N, C-alpha and C positions, 0 to 999 in steps of 0.2 A: 932520645937515647935509643941505642940499639940493644938487641938481645945480648950481644957480646959484652955489654956493660953490666950485666947482672953479676953481683958479687957472690951470690950463691943461688942455687936452684933447689927449692924445697922438695922433699919426698912427696909423693903422690901427685903433686902438680907438675913434676918433671915430665910425665907422660904427655902432657899437652904442650909444654914449652919446647920439648924436643922436636915437635912438628914444624917449628919455625926456624928459618935460616938465621944464622948468627948475625948477618948484616942487615936484618930487617929492623927498620926504625919503628918504634912503638906506634907513633901516630899514623905513619904511612900504612902500617899493618892493620890498624883498626879501620882506617878509611877504605883500604882495598878489600878487606874482609866483610865490609858492610853489606855487600850485595851477594855474598857467597851462595845463599839459598835461592836467590832469584834465578840463577842460571839453570836450576832444575825445577822450576815452579810447575811446569807441565807434568813432570814425573811425580812430583809431590801430590798433585791433584789426582793423578791416575792411581796412586797407591796409598792415598790418604788414610784409609781404614785397614790397611794390611798390617798383620803382625807375622813376622817370620817364625816366631814361636809363641805359644799361647800366653806366656808370661811377659812378653816383650811389648814395648810401647808401639803405638801407631806412629806414623810420621808426624801427625799433628801433635801428639804428646811429646815426641822427641823435640820438635821445634819449640814447643812451649817450655820444655826443660832447658833448652839453650837460652831462651829469653829470661826465664826465672834465674838461672845461674848467673847470667851476665848482671842482672840487677843486684844479686847478692854479692858478687865479686866487686862491683863498683862501690857498693856500700862499704865493704871491707876496706877497699882502697882509700876511700874517703876517711874512714875511721883511723886507719893506720897513718895516713898522711897528716892527720891532725893530732897525732900522738895519743890516741885513745889508750889508756893504761890497762883496760880490761881485755881479757881474752875474748875473742869473738866466737860465737857458737857455730857448730856445723849444722847441716840440715839434712833431712832424709829426702832424697830426690824422688823416691817412689811414693812417699806420702804426698809430696807436692804434686806429682803427676796424677795420682788418684783423685786429687781434689782440685784439679786445674780447670775442668770444663773444656779442655782443648778439643775433644771430639765433637763438641757441639758448635764449634767455630769453623769458619772457612780458612782454607790455606791462605787465601788472599789477605784476610784479616790478620792472621798470624805473621805473615811476611811483613805486613805494614807495621805491626807492633815491633817486630825484630828491628826493622829499619829505624823506627823512632827511638827505641832504647839505645841502639848504637849511636844515633845522632846525638844522644845525650851523653853517652860514654866518652866520645871524642873530646868535647870541650872540658870535661872533668879532668881527663888526663893531660890535656894541653895546659890546664891551670897549675899543674904541679911543677915546681922547680926541681932541680937535680937533687937537692937535699931531701925533699919530700918523697921523691921516687925511691930513694935508698933507705927511707925509714922502714923499720921492721916492727912487726907486732905478732901476736899469736892469733891464729885463725884455724879452727878445726884441729886444735891441739898441735899445730905445726907453725914453726917460725917462718914467716914470709914477709917480703917487702912489697911496697906499692908497685914497683916496676914489674916484679914477678907476677903480680895479680893482673896487670895489663897484658902481659904476654900469655898468661893463662886464658884470658878471655878470647884472644885470637886463636890459640891452639885448641881450646875447647870447641869452638864453632867448627874449626877445621876437622877435628876428630869426628864430630857427629855428621858432618857433610860426607866424610869418608864412609862412615857406618851406613848412612842412607844409600850411598852408591853400591856398597858391597853386599848389604844384607836385605835391603828392601826392594830395590829396583831389579826386577827379574828381566833379564835380557835374552 
């Protein structure tokens, strides 16, 4: 299914979904997006401990955040696709980052983890039929469907790739 097949785009998540072309097919987008951070791996290494402001994450923490978020969003997609009746909780990304141990890991290790998580995400979304992709549930106090979560995963990684290029990599 393509982004243009979304029946609605939920608030908050719209900022990530908006970064994706309407004709992007979900599975193609996930596969293409799988190596997004590898294209800048040398710059990630060069700036791995840099903070553009004292309260901002390092590139390692940012990459760990993308990994953690993808795991959470795929869990939400699984729950919603299986008609979980309970609302799914939000999470505090700063608490996760503070407790991630990302700054004690290598960029290479984080990139490997990102790739493996994405390689797990693709078959999950491939397993959903059209009905499952359009199923909606409550997540972070927002109505969202499985398809929107898939495009959020792509757009979220794209957003943070852009942040790295604009705010971290001094040229």
